[in-house]
Every structure is written in C-alpha cells, then in structure tokens.
DSSP file (Angstrom, degrees, kcal/mol; ACC not computed):
  #  RESIDUE AA STRUCTURE BP1 BP2  ACC     N-H-->O    O-->H-N    N-H-->O    O-->H-N    TCO  KAPPA ALPHA  PHI   PSI    X-CA   Y-CA   Z-CA
    1    1 A M              0   0    0      0, 0.0    21,-0.1     0, 0.0     3,-0.1   0.000 360.0 360.0 360.0 133.0    4.8    5.3  -21.5
    2    2 A T        +     0   0    0     19,-0.3    17,-2.6     1,-0.1     2,-0.5   0.486 360.0  58.2-100.0  -5.3    2.3    6.7  -19.0
    3    3 A L  E     -A   18   0A   0     15,-0.2     2,-0.4    18,-0.1    15,-0.2  -0.986  64.2-175.4-127.9 123.1    1.9    3.6  -17.0
    4    4 A T  E     -A   17   0A   0     13,-2.4    13,-2.5    -2,-0.5     2,-0.4  -0.910   6.4-159.4-118.2 149.7    4.8    1.9  -15.3
    5    5 A Y  E     +A   16   0A   0     -2,-0.4     2,-0.3    11,-0.2    11,-0.2  -0.979  15.4 163.8-129.4 136.2    4.7   -1.3  -13.4
    6    6 A S  E     -A   15   0A   0      9,-2.3     9,-3.3    -2,-0.4     2,-0.3  -0.965  15.0-155.8-144.5 162.3    7.1   -2.8  -10.8
    7    7 A E  E     -A   14   0A   0     -2,-0.3     2,-0.5     7,-0.3     7,-0.2  -0.980  11.1-152.9-142.6 154.3    6.9   -5.5   -8.2
    8    8 A D  E >>> -A   13   0A   0      5,-2.4     5,-1.8    -2,-0.3     4,-1.0  -0.935   4.7-168.9-129.0 105.3    8.6   -6.5   -4.9
    9    9 A D  T 345S+     0   0    0     -2,-0.5     3,-0.2     1,-0.2    -1,-0.1   0.842  84.9  62.0 -63.1 -33.9    8.6  -10.2   -4.2
   10   10 A S  T 345S+     0   0    0      1,-0.2    -1,-0.2     3,-0.1    -2,-0.0   0.827 118.9  26.0 -65.9 -30.9    9.7   -9.7   -0.6
   11   11 A T  T <45S-     0   0    0     -3,-0.6    -1,-0.2     2,-0.2    -2,-0.2   0.412 102.2-126.0-108.4  -0.8    6.5   -7.8    0.3
   12   12 A K  T  <5 +     0   0    0     -4,-1.0    33,-2.5     1,-0.2     2,-0.4   0.903  63.7 142.3  54.5  43.2    4.3   -9.3   -2.4
   13   13 A T  E   < -Ab   8  45A   0     -5,-1.8    -5,-2.4    31,-0.2     2,-0.4  -0.962  37.6-163.2-121.9 129.4    3.5   -5.8   -3.5
   14   14 A A  E     -Ab   7  46A   0     31,-2.6    33,-2.4    -2,-0.4     2,-0.4  -0.884  10.6-153.5-106.7 141.7    3.0   -4.6   -7.1
   15   15 A T  E     -Ab   6  47A   0     -9,-3.3    -9,-2.3    -2,-0.4     2,-0.5  -0.960   8.7-170.1-121.0 133.0    3.2   -0.9   -7.9
   16   16 A I  E     -Ab   5  48A   0     31,-3.0    33,-3.2    -2,-0.4     2,-0.5  -0.985   6.4-165.2-119.0 126.1    1.5    0.9  -10.8
   17   17 A A  E     -Ab   4  49A   0    -13,-2.5   -13,-2.4    -2,-0.5     2,-0.4  -0.956   4.1-163.5-115.3 130.6    2.4    4.5  -11.5
   18   18 A V  E     +Ab   3  50A   0     31,-3.3    33,-2.4    -2,-0.5    34,-1.1  -0.933  17.5 164.5-116.7 132.8    0.2    6.6  -13.8
   19   19 A S  E     - b   0  52A   0    -17,-2.6     2,-0.4    -2,-0.4    34,-0.2  -0.743  63.6 -21.7-146.9  95.0    1.2    9.8  -15.4
   20   20 A G  E    S- b   0  53A   0     32,-1.4    34,-2.1    -2,-0.2     2,-0.4  -0.848 109.3  -8.5 112.0-147.0   -1.1   11.0  -18.3
   21   21 A K  E     -     0   0A   0     -2,-0.4     2,-0.6    33,-0.2   -19,-0.3  -0.786  62.3-132.3 -96.7 132.9   -3.4    8.9  -20.5
   22   22 A I  E     - b   0  56A   0     33,-2.3    35,-2.2    -2,-0.4     2,-0.2  -0.739  25.7-162.0 -87.0 121.0   -3.4    5.1  -20.2
   23   23 A T     >  -     0   0    0     -2,-0.6     4,-2.4    33,-0.2     5,-0.2  -0.506  33.0-109.6 -95.7 167.7   -3.2    3.5  -23.7
   24   24 A K  H  > S+     0   0    0      1,-0.2     4,-2.9     2,-0.2     5,-0.2   0.877 121.9  55.1 -61.4 -37.9   -4.0    0.0  -24.6
   25   25 A E  H  > S+     0   0    0      2,-0.2     4,-2.0     1,-0.2    -1,-0.2   0.915 108.2  47.8 -63.0 -43.2   -0.3   -0.6  -25.2
   26   26 A D  H  > S+     0   0    0      2,-0.2     4,-1.3     1,-0.2    -2,-0.2   0.940 113.5  47.9 -60.5 -48.1    0.4    0.6  -21.6
   27   27 A Y  H >X S+     0   0    0     -4,-2.4     4,-2.7     1,-0.2     3,-0.6   0.935 111.4  49.1 -60.0 -49.0   -2.3   -1.6  -20.2
   28   28 A D  H 3X S+     0   0    0     -4,-2.9     4,-1.0     1,-0.2    -1,-0.2   0.865 108.3  54.2 -61.1 -37.0   -1.1   -4.7  -22.2
   29   29 A A  H 3< S+     0   0    0     -4,-2.0    -1,-0.2    -5,-0.2    -2,-0.2   0.785 117.6  36.4 -68.7 -26.5    2.5   -4.2  -21.1
   30   30 A A  H <X S+     0   0    0     -4,-1.3     4,-2.0    -3,-0.6    -2,-0.2   0.805 106.5  63.2 -94.3 -33.2    1.5   -4.1  -17.4
   31   31 A I  H  X S+     0   0    0     -4,-2.7     4,-2.5     1,-0.2     5,-0.2   0.856  97.8  54.9 -69.4 -36.4   -1.3   -6.7  -17.2
   32   32 A T  H  X S+     0   0    0     -4,-1.0     4,-2.2     2,-0.2    -1,-0.2   0.957 113.8  39.2 -64.9 -50.8    0.7   -9.8  -18.2
   33   33 A P  H  > S+     0   0    0      0, 0.0     4,-2.5     0, 0.0    -1,-0.2   0.859 114.3  56.3 -66.7 -30.8    3.4   -9.4  -15.5
   34   34 A M  H  X S+     0   0    0     -4,-2.0     4,-2.1     2,-0.2    -2,-0.2   0.913 109.3  45.4 -64.3 -41.8    0.7   -8.3  -13.0
   35   35 A Q  H  X S+     0   0    0     -4,-2.5     4,-2.8     2,-0.2    -1,-0.2   0.909 113.0  50.2 -67.1 -42.1   -1.2  -11.5  -13.6
   36   36 A A  H  X S+     0   0    0     -4,-2.2     4,-2.4     2,-0.2    -2,-0.2   0.893 110.3  50.5 -63.1 -39.6    2.0  -13.6  -13.4
   37   37 A F  H  X S+     0   0    0     -4,-2.5     4,-1.9     2,-0.2     5,-0.2   0.917 112.5  46.5 -63.6 -44.3    2.9  -11.8  -10.1
   38   38 A T  H  X S+     0   0    0     -4,-2.1     4,-2.5     1,-0.2    -2,-0.2   0.919 113.3  48.7 -64.4 -44.7   -0.6  -12.6   -8.7
   39   39 A D  H  < S+     0   0    0     -4,-2.8    -2,-0.2     1,-0.2    -1,-0.2   0.888 111.3  51.3 -62.3 -39.3   -0.5  -16.2   -9.8
   40   40 A K  H  < S+     0   0    0     -4,-2.4    -1,-0.2    -5,-0.2    -2,-0.2   0.890 121.6  29.5 -65.3 -41.9    3.0  -16.6   -8.3
   41   41 A H  H  < S-     0   0    0     -4,-1.9     2,-1.8    -5,-0.1    -2,-0.2   0.668  84.3-148.9 -99.3 -18.8    2.1  -15.3   -4.9
   42   42 A G  S  < S+     0   0    0     -4,-2.5     2,-0.4    -5,-0.2    -1,-0.1  -0.211  83.6  43.8  79.9 -50.1   -1.5  -16.2   -4.5
   43   43 A S  S    S+     0   0    0     -2,-1.8     2,-0.3    32,-0.1    32,-0.2  -0.995  75.6 167.3-130.8 126.0   -2.2  -13.1   -2.3
   44   44 A V  E     - c   0  75A   0     30,-3.0    32,-3.1    -2,-0.4    33,-0.6  -0.834  27.1-134.5-134.0 167.5   -0.8   -9.7   -3.2
   45   45 A N  E     -bc  13  77A   0    -33,-2.5   -31,-2.6    -2,-0.3     2,-0.4  -0.903  19.2-151.1-119.9 153.4   -1.0   -6.0   -2.4
   46   46 A F  E     -bc  14  78A   0     31,-2.6    33,-2.5    -2,-0.3     2,-0.4  -0.963   8.9-164.0-127.5 144.4   -1.1   -3.2   -4.9
   47   47 A I  E     -bc  15  79A   0    -33,-2.4   -31,-3.0    -2,-0.4     2,-0.6  -0.998   8.4-165.2-121.5 125.8    0.0    0.4   -4.8
   48   48 A E  E     -bc  16  80A   0     31,-3.2    33,-3.6    -2,-0.4     2,-0.6  -0.957   1.6-167.2-111.3 119.5   -1.4    2.8   -7.4
   49   49 A I  E     -bc  17  81A   0    -33,-3.2   -31,-3.3    -2,-0.6     2,-0.8  -0.927   1.6-169.4-107.5 115.2    0.5    6.1   -7.7
   50   50 A V  E     +bc  18  82A   0     31,-3.0    33,-0.5    -2,-0.6    34,-0.4  -0.850  17.3 164.4-110.5  97.8   -1.5    8.6   -9.8
   51   51 A E  E    S-     0   0A   0    -33,-2.4     2,-0.3    -2,-0.8   -32,-0.2   0.905  76.1 -11.7 -77.6 -44.3    0.7   11.6  -10.5
   52   52 A S  E     -b   19   0A   0    -34,-1.1   -32,-1.4   -32,-0.1     2,-0.4  -0.972  64.1-156.1-150.6 155.8   -1.5   12.9  -13.3
   53   53 A F  E     +b   20   0A   0     -2,-0.3   -32,-0.2   -34,-0.2     3,-0.1  -0.949  19.2 168.9-143.7 118.3   -4.5   11.3  -15.1
   54   54 A A  E     -     0   0A   0    -34,-2.1   -33,-0.2     1,-0.5     2,-0.2   0.008  60.1 -95.8-115.2  25.2   -5.7   12.3  -18.6
   55   55 A G  E     -     0   0A   0    -35,-0.4   -33,-2.3   -34,-0.1    -1,-0.5  -0.480  39.8 -97.7  97.0-167.4   -8.1    9.4  -19.0
   56   56 A F  E     -b   22   0A   0    -35,-0.2   -33,-0.2    -2,-0.2   -35,-0.0  -0.978  34.0 -90.0-152.5 159.1   -7.7    6.0  -20.7
   57   57 A E    >   -     0   0    0    -35,-2.2     3,-2.1    -2,-0.3     4,-0.2  -0.581  35.7-129.8 -72.8 132.5   -8.5    4.4  -24.0
   58   58 A P  G >  S+     0   0    0      0, 0.0     3,-1.7     0, 0.0     4,-0.5   0.737  99.8  76.5 -56.3 -23.6  -12.0    2.8  -23.8
   59   59 A S  G 3  S+     0   0    0      1,-0.3   -36,-0.1     2,-0.1    -2,-0.0   0.624  89.1  57.8 -66.3 -11.1  -10.6   -0.5  -25.2
   60   60 A I  G <> S+     0   0    0     -3,-2.1     4,-2.1   -38,-0.1    -1,-0.3   0.513  83.1  85.2 -95.2  -4.2   -9.1   -1.3  -21.7
   61   61 A I  H <> S+     0   0    0     -3,-1.7     4,-2.4    -4,-0.2     5,-0.2   0.968  93.4  39.7 -62.3 -54.7  -12.4   -1.1  -19.8
   62   62 A W  H  > S+     0   0    0     -4,-0.5     4,-2.5     1,-0.2     5,-0.2   0.934 117.4  47.1 -66.3 -47.6  -13.6   -4.7  -20.4
   63   63 A P  H  > S+     0   0    0      0, 0.0     4,-2.3     0, 0.0    -1,-0.2   0.899 113.6  50.7 -60.1 -37.3  -10.1   -6.4  -20.0
   64   64 A G  H  X S+     0   0    0     -4,-2.1     4,-2.4     2,-0.2    -2,-0.2   0.904 109.9  49.3 -65.1 -41.3   -9.6   -4.4  -16.8
   65   65 A F  H  X S+     0   0    0     -4,-2.4     4,-2.5    -5,-0.2     5,-0.2   0.914 111.1  49.6 -63.4 -43.4  -13.0   -5.4  -15.5
   66   66 A K  H  X S+     0   0    0     -4,-2.5     4,-2.2     2,-0.2    -2,-0.2   0.901 110.7  50.0 -63.9 -40.9  -12.2   -9.1  -16.2
   67   67 A F  H  X S+     0   0    0     -4,-2.3     4,-1.8    -5,-0.2    -2,-0.2   0.942 111.8  48.4 -61.7 -46.9   -8.8   -8.8  -14.5
   68   68 A D  H  X S+     0   0    0     -4,-2.4     4,-2.2     1,-0.2    -2,-0.2   0.929 112.6  47.0 -59.5 -47.3  -10.4   -7.3  -11.4
   69   69 A M  H  < S+     0   0    0     -4,-2.5     4,-0.3     1,-0.2    -1,-0.2   0.875 114.9  46.3 -65.9 -37.2  -13.2   -9.8  -11.1
   70   70 A A  H  < S+     0   0    0     -4,-2.2    -1,-0.2    -5,-0.2    -2,-0.2   0.790 125.4  29.7 -74.1 -27.3  -10.8  -12.8  -11.6
   71   71 A N  H >< S+     0   0    0     -4,-1.8     3,-2.4    -5,-0.2     4,-0.4   0.522  85.7  98.0-114.6  -7.2   -8.2  -11.5   -9.1
   72   72 A L  G >< S+     0   0    0     -4,-2.2     3,-1.4     1,-0.3    -3,-0.1   0.855  83.6  57.0 -54.1 -38.1  -10.0   -9.4   -6.5
   73   73 A K  G 3  S+     0   0    0     -4,-0.3    -1,-0.3     1,-0.3    -2,-0.1   0.658 106.0  52.4 -68.5 -14.3  -10.1  -12.4   -4.1
   74   74 A H  G <  S+     0   0    0     -3,-2.4   -30,-3.0   -31,-0.1     2,-0.7   0.410  89.1  90.9 -99.9  -0.3   -6.3  -12.5   -4.3
   75   75 A I  E <   -c   44   0A   0     -3,-1.4   -30,-0.2    -4,-0.4    26,-0.1  -0.867  48.7-179.8-103.8 115.3   -5.7   -8.8   -3.5
   76   76 A G  E     +     0   0A   0    -32,-3.1    25,-1.8    -2,-0.7     2,-0.3   0.947  65.9   2.5 -77.6 -51.7   -5.2   -8.2    0.2
   77   77 A R  E     -cd  45 101A   0    -33,-0.6   -31,-2.6    23,-0.2     2,-0.4  -0.982  55.0-161.9-140.8 149.5   -4.7   -4.4    0.2
   78   78 A V  E     -cd  46 102A   0     23,-2.8    25,-2.4    -2,-0.3     2,-0.5  -0.998   4.9-166.5-131.0 129.5   -4.7   -1.6   -2.2
   79   79 A A  E     -cd  47 103A   0    -33,-2.5   -31,-3.2    -2,-0.4     2,-0.5  -0.973   5.1-161.5-113.3 125.8   -3.1    1.8   -1.6
   80   80 A V  E     -cd  48 104A   0     23,-2.6    25,-3.0    -2,-0.5     2,-0.5  -0.938   8.2-166.8-106.9 124.6   -4.0    4.7   -3.9
   81   81 A V  E     +cd  49 105A   0    -33,-3.6   -31,-3.0    -2,-0.5     2,-0.3  -0.947  27.7 123.9-118.7 118.1   -1.6    7.6   -3.7
   82   82 A S  E     -c   50   0A   0     23,-2.4   -31,-0.1    -2,-0.5    26,-0.1  -0.976  51.1-148.4-167.1 153.2   -2.5   10.9   -5.4
   83   83 A D        +     0   0    0    -33,-0.5     2,-0.6    -2,-0.3   -32,-0.1   0.283  65.7 117.5-105.0   6.2   -2.9   14.6   -4.8
   84   84 A I    >>  -     0   0    0    -34,-0.4     3,-1.5     1,-0.1     4,-0.7  -0.667  62.7-143.5 -77.6 116.3   -5.6   14.8   -7.5
   85   85 A G  T >4 S+     0   0    0     -2,-0.6     3,-0.6     1,-0.3    -1,-0.1   0.801  91.5  51.2 -54.3 -42.0   -8.7   15.9   -5.5
   86   86 A W  T 3> S+     0   0    0      1,-0.2     4,-1.1     2,-0.2    -1,-0.3   0.641  96.8  70.2 -76.9 -12.5  -11.4   14.0   -7.3
   87   87 A I  H <> S+     0   0    0     -3,-1.5     4,-2.7     1,-0.2    -1,-0.2   0.873  89.5  61.9 -72.3 -35.5   -9.6   10.6   -7.0
   88   88 A S  H <X S+     0   0    0     -4,-0.7     4,-2.6    -3,-0.6     5,-0.2   0.937 104.9  43.8 -59.0 -51.6  -10.1   10.4   -3.2
   89   89 A P  H  > S+     0   0    0      0, 0.0     4,-2.3     0, 0.0    -1,-0.2   0.882 115.4  49.4 -64.2 -34.9  -13.9   10.3   -3.3
   90   90 A I  H  X S+     0   0    0     -4,-1.1     4,-2.4     2,-0.2    -2,-0.2   0.913 111.6  49.3 -67.5 -41.2  -14.0    7.8   -6.2
   91   91 A T  H  X S+     0   0    0     -4,-2.7     4,-2.0     2,-0.2    -1,-0.2   0.930 112.0  48.0 -61.6 -46.6  -11.5    5.6   -4.4
   92   92 A K  H  X S+     0   0    0     -4,-2.6     4,-0.9    -5,-0.2    -2,-0.2   0.901 111.6  50.0 -63.0 -40.9  -13.5    5.6   -1.2
   93   93 A A  H >< S+     0   0    0     -4,-2.3     3,-0.8     1,-0.2     4,-0.5   0.914 109.9  50.4 -64.0 -42.6  -16.7    4.9   -3.1
   94   94 A A  H >< S+     0   0    0     -4,-2.4     3,-1.4     1,-0.2     4,-0.2   0.865 102.2  63.1 -62.7 -35.5  -15.1    1.9   -4.9
   95   95 A G  H >< S+     0   0    0     -4,-2.0     3,-1.1     1,-0.3    -1,-0.2   0.786  92.7  62.9 -61.2 -28.5  -13.8    0.6   -1.5
   96   96 A Y  T << S+     0   0    0     -4,-0.9    -1,-0.3    -3,-0.8    -2,-0.2   0.742 105.5  46.4 -67.8 -22.1  -17.4    0.1   -0.4
   97   97 A F  T <  S+     0   0    0     -3,-1.4     2,-0.4    -4,-0.5    -1,-0.2   0.323 102.8  78.4-102.5   6.7  -18.0   -2.4   -3.1
   98   98 A M    <   -     0   0    0     -3,-1.1     4,-0.1    -4,-0.2   -26,-0.0  -0.903  63.4-150.1-120.8 145.3  -14.8   -4.4   -2.6
   99   99 A S  S    S+     0   0    0     -2,-0.4     2,-0.2     2,-0.1    -1,-0.1   0.638  77.8  95.1 -80.7 -15.0  -13.8   -7.0   -0.1
  100  100 A T  S    S-     0   0    0      1,-0.1     2,-0.5   -23,-0.0   -23,-0.2  -0.486  89.1-108.7 -74.9 143.3  -10.2   -5.8   -0.4
  101  101 A K  E     -d   77   0A   0    -25,-1.8   -23,-2.8    -2,-0.2     2,-0.4  -0.644  42.7-173.3 -72.5 124.1   -8.9   -3.2    2.0
  102  102 A L  E     +d   78   0A   0     -2,-0.5     2,-0.4   -25,-0.2   -23,-0.2  -0.983   6.8 176.0-126.5 128.0   -8.6    0.0    0.1
  103  103 A R  E     -d   79   0A   0    -25,-2.4   -23,-2.6    -2,-0.4     2,-0.4  -0.990  21.3-137.3-137.7 143.6   -7.0    3.2    1.4
  104  104 A M  E     -d   80   0A   0     -2,-0.4     2,-0.3   -25,-0.2   -23,-0.2  -0.787  21.9-177.3 -99.5 139.3   -6.2    6.6   -0.1
  105  105 A F  E     -d   81   0A   0    -25,-3.0   -23,-2.4    -2,-0.4     2,-0.1  -0.969  25.1-121.5-132.7 148.6   -2.9    8.5    0.6
  106  106 A D    >   -     0   0    0     -2,-0.3     3,-2.1   -25,-0.2   -23,-0.2  -0.477  37.6-105.7 -77.4 160.5   -1.6   11.9   -0.4
  107  107 A M  G >  S+     0   0    0      1,-0.3     3,-1.5     2,-0.2     4,-0.2   0.836 122.1  61.5 -58.0 -32.5    1.7   11.9   -2.4
  108  108 A S  G 3  S+     0   0    0      1,-0.3    -1,-0.3     2,-0.1     3,-0.2   0.647 100.8  55.6 -68.5 -12.6    3.4   13.2    0.8
  109  109 A E  G <>  +     0   0    0     -3,-2.1     4,-2.3     1,-0.2     3,-0.3   0.097  69.1 119.4-105.0  20.3    2.4    9.9    2.4
  110  110 A L  H <> S+     0   0    0     -3,-1.5     4,-2.4     1,-0.2     5,-0.2   0.895  74.4  51.4 -56.0 -44.7    4.0    7.6   -0.2
  111  111 A E  H  > S+     0   0    0     -3,-0.2     4,-1.5     1,-0.2    -1,-0.2   0.892 110.0  49.9 -61.8 -38.5    6.3    5.9    2.3
  112  112 A E  H  4 S+     0   0    0     -3,-0.3    -1,-0.2     2,-0.2    -2,-0.2   0.898 110.2  50.6 -65.4 -40.6    3.3    5.2    4.6
  113  113 A A  H  < S+     0   0    0     -4,-2.3    -2,-0.2     1,-0.2    -1,-0.2   0.891 108.7  51.8 -63.3 -39.4    1.4    3.7    1.7
  114  114 A Q  H  <        0   0    0     -4,-2.4    -1,-0.2     1,-0.3    -2,-0.2   0.808 360.0 360.0 -67.8 -29.7    4.3    1.5    0.8
  115  115 A A     <        0   0    0     -4,-1.5    -1,-0.3    -5,-0.2    -2,-0.2   0.478 360.0 360.0 -74.0 360.0    4.5    0.2    4.4
C-alpha cells in the first residue's frame, strides 16, 4: 500500500502518508475513515507526508474533488510535508484558492508540522 492513513482524536488531526503511486484501492481504504473522522469531529486538521510520489490512478480525481468540496469548510489546517522540490510551489498555489490554512514543511520539520 502506498497510502497510509492514521488519526489522532486528541488533536483532531488525520495523517496521510504517500510513498509511490496512489491506487484506487489505496484511496478507497483511506477515504471512508477520513470522512468518518471529519464527521465525528466537525472540524479537523490534516497532515500529508509525501515521501515519494509516482502519480495516481485517474479514477480517483472525481471522488477526491467531491470529498474536498464537501469537506473543505471542516478542515482548519493542512500541513504538507515533503522534500520533493516541485510539491512546494503546487502546495502554495493551491493554498491561494482555499479558505483552509495550508503550509508546506520539509521532512526535517515533521515535528513542527505535527504541532
């Protein structure tokens, strides 16, 4: 599995770690608990850790977009953690179109992102 999902009820923070190519199976295994976590807490934070990224199956684009649009108002902060150079500018550009606070961190700053 190239996508792992975990959650911390005490901080209302869900963490997604990516390593490789995201398949539809990976997405489906994470999205159901992610939606339940968001529904349970009302307002949540997310940490995305991108260790490596080899793309994703196109079949997750539309479901991912629908999840984002339905839940964006419930997401307080997002931290993207990666040392992959091209992810930072894309993350910053996406942040301009979101009401959610979005911040980029290097892998060496993982503890700061978690805080």
